[in-house]
Backbone bond lengths (Angstrom), bond angles and torsions (degrees), N, CA, C in turn:
res aa  C-N    CA-C-N  psi(-1)  N-CA   C-N-CA  omega(-1)  CA-C   N-CA-C  phi
1 A - - - 1.420 - - 1.559 105.52 -
2 P 1.347 119.05 79.21 1.416 123.35 -176.45 1.524 112.77 -62.60
3 A 1.321 121.18 -30.31 1.406 121.86 -174.79 1.559 111.96 -78.59
4 E 1.270 117.18 -3.97 1.470 121.74 178.83 1.561 111.73 -85.91
5 H 1.313 116.95 0.20 1.445 122.43 -174.69 1.493 113.26 -128.91
6 L 1.289 117.10 151.69 1.485 121.65 170.64 1.548 104.92 -97.82
7 W 1.275 116.74 121.78 1.494 121.01 -178.91 1.489 112.62 -95.04
8 L 1.281 117.00 130.28 1.518 123.24 179.71 1.533 109.36 -114.03
9 F 1.356 112.86 112.25 1.484 115.84 -179.92 1.449 112.55 -109.00
10 S 1.324 116.82 136.27 1.484 121.98 178.33 1.541 111.08 -115.41
11 S 1.357 115.58 0.72 1.437 120.06 173.91 1.504 112.97 -154.67
12 S 1.324 117.31 151.99 1.483 120.10 176.29 1.557 111.03 -64.44
13 E 1.366 114.46 -32.11 1.415 119.86 177.20 1.502 113.44 -60.08
14 A 1.363 117.23 -38.85 1.419 120.39 174.24 1.542 115.47 -60.38
15 V 1.346 115.44 -38.28 1.449 119.78 172.19 1.484 109.83 -60.56
16 A 1.355 117.24 -50.13 1.444 120.31 -177.43 1.554 113.91 -62.07
17 N 1.339 115.76 -36.68 1.441 121.99 178.58 1.597 109.66 -66.09
18 L 1.335 115.09 -42.37 1.414 118.98 176.31 1.535 112.61 -59.88
19 R 1.320 115.68 -48.41 1.428 120.82 175.51 1.521 113.91 -54.53
20 S 1.344 114.26 -42.80 1.488 117.89 -179.45 1.506 112.58 -68.58
21 L 1.312 117.89 -29.87 1.439 123.25 178.56 1.493 111.97 -73.98
22 R 1.330 117.61 -36.90 1.481 123.62 -179.55 1.531 109.78 -129.44
23 P 1.328 117.07 70.14 1.475 117.80 -173.27 1.568 114.86 -66.62
24 Q 1.346 115.25 -21.95 1.472 117.82 178.64 1.500 113.67 -96.15
25 A 1.262 118.79 -0.96 1.512 120.82 179.72 1.484 113.47 -62.06
26 D 1.290 115.46 145.27 1.451 123.53 176.72 1.494 108.59 -97.79
27 W 1.301 118.99 106.60 1.470 121.64 -176.83 1.519 110.33 -95.34
28 S 1.293 121.05 2.78 1.444 121.68 -172.09 1.539 116.06 -66.00
29 A 1.318 118.22 -20.03 1.429 120.90 176.67 1.533 111.98 -102.46
30 S 1.267 116.15 5.73 1.519 122.48 -178.00 1.519 112.96 -91.31
31 Q 1.301 112.93 147.99 1.521 120.93 176.47 1.497 107.34 -103.68
32 A 1.351 115.22 142.33 1.437 120.03 173.04 1.520 111.55 -137.26
33 L 1.306 111.92 151.97 1.479 119.64 170.80 1.528 105.70 -113.39
34 A 1.309 115.06 145.15 1.471 121.46 179.82 1.525 108.88 -133.37
35 S 1.305 114.31 142.78 1.498 119.94 -175.73 1.568 112.26 -87.08
36 H 1.392 115.78 2.85 1.411 118.36 -178.13 1.525 109.79 -159.79
37 P 1.321 122.16 145.67 1.495 120.54 177.48 1.492 116.28 -53.24
38 R 1.342 116.58 -38.60 1.497 118.55 178.62 1.481 111.51 -65.30
39 I 1.337 118.23 -36.29 1.482 121.79 176.98 1.528 108.61 -68.96
40 A 1.293 119.18 -38.50 1.426 123.06 177.44 1.567 109.91 -61.65
41 E 1.305 116.57 -41.60 1.459 119.78 178.31 1.525 111.54 -65.05
42 A 1.331 115.30 -36.60 1.490 118.56 178.25 1.583 108.76 -63.94
43 A 1.352 112.63 -42.70 1.502 114.93 179.79 1.515 111.79 -65.06
44 R 1.322 118.17 -38.31 1.471 122.24 177.09 1.544 110.47 -63.11
45 S 1.361 114.57 -42.00 1.429 120.11 179.24 1.541 110.55 -64.49
46 A 1.295 116.37 -29.80 1.552 121.89 177.97 1.456 109.27 -74.56
47 G 1.316 121.67 -12.11 1.458 124.09 -178.48 1.505 117.50 110.14
48 F 1.298 117.60 1.79 1.462 119.37 176.38 1.524 106.74 -72.42
49 A 1.326 115.37 124.27 1.447 119.89 -178.13 1.508 112.32 -85.31
50 S 1.366 117.64 -30.32 1.424 120.78 -177.04 1.542 107.05 -116.60
51 V 1.338 114.44 110.51 1.483 120.88 -177.47 1.485 107.38 -135.74
52 A 1.370 116.83 127.91 1.449 124.83 177.14 1.487 109.53 -115.91
53 V 1.323 117.64 142.55 1.484 122.87 176.07 1.542 105.66 -96.39
54 V 1.364 114.92 125.08 1.435 119.35 177.76 1.533 108.12 -132.49
55 P 1.342 118.82 148.41 1.445 120.05 176.56 1.552 109.76 -58.62
56 P 1.354 119.18 149.19 1.425 120.21 -177.88 1.521 114.73 -78.88
57 T 1.306 115.54 63.43 1.477 121.59 -179.45 1.515 107.53 -132.13
58 P 1.304 117.96 147.48 1.499 119.83 171.22 1.495 111.65 -55.43
59 Q 1.311 118.26 -40.56 1.445 122.30 -176.21 1.539 110.97 -61.45
60 A 1.317 116.32 -43.99 1.437 122.89 177.72 1.520 113.23 -62.56
61 V 1.296 118.28 -42.36 1.423 123.29 176.58 1.512 110.95 -63.85
62 L 1.363 117.14 -46.81 1.444 121.66 175.13 1.543 112.14 -56.23
63 Q 1.342 115.54 -45.04 1.442 119.37 -177.50 1.549 107.43 -61.84
64 W 1.300 116.59 -45.25 1.504 117.83 -179.07 1.479 109.37 -60.24
65 L 1.327 120.15 -46.85 1.450 124.46 179.16 1.497 112.01 -57.66
66 L 1.307 117.83 -42.22 1.478 119.77 -179.73 1.568 112.68 -69.61
67 Q 1.325 114.03 -36.81 1.468 119.96 176.26 1.556 109.18 -67.71
68 A 1.321 117.82 -41.53 1.461 121.15 177.52 1.513 111.86 -61.84
69 R 1.324 115.78 -42.21 1.460 120.48 -179.94 1.556 109.93 -68.08
70 A 1.310 118.37 -39.09 1.436 122.33 175.98 1.522 111.62 -63.17
71 Y 1.339 116.44 -38.13 1.456 122.59 177.85 1.510 112.42 -67.90
72 N 1.378 115.36 -35.13 1.435 121.00 -176.25 1.551 108.83 -133.04
73 P 1.282 120.51 75.85 1.411 122.67 -174.44 1.529 117.97 -66.57
74 D 1.339 115.47 -8.79 1.450 122.72 178.26 1.509 110.83 -80.42
75 R 1.278 118.88 -12.29 1.508 119.92 178.07 1.456 109.58 -66.59
76 S 1.358 116.44 138.37 1.462 122.69 176.98 1.564 107.66 -88.18
77 D 1.314 113.56 164.12 1.474 116.94 178.56 1.540 113.54 -57.46
78 R 1.355 114.62 -30.36 1.485 120.59 175.88 1.524 112.55 -59.46
79 D 1.324 117.53 -29.41 1.453 122.14 -175.83 1.563 112.76 -81.55
80 A 1.293 116.81 -12.04 1.485 118.37 -176.08 1.426 113.93 -78.13
């Protein structure tokens, strides 16, 4: 169930490895964070429709999560 997770990518190779592990998975409803624009493009090419670029720090990821929750307060903790 790929859409039940928020995926955090720090390399294009990680995106490629995920695709090779689950070649039939539908990533179109999944959200991803990427630490660089090229990694974000790899995630989009893999089928992720929602990809944000964030600096590769825990603080940046947390800030993104808090902003996403403020934008959509109906999301449960399971959806983060």
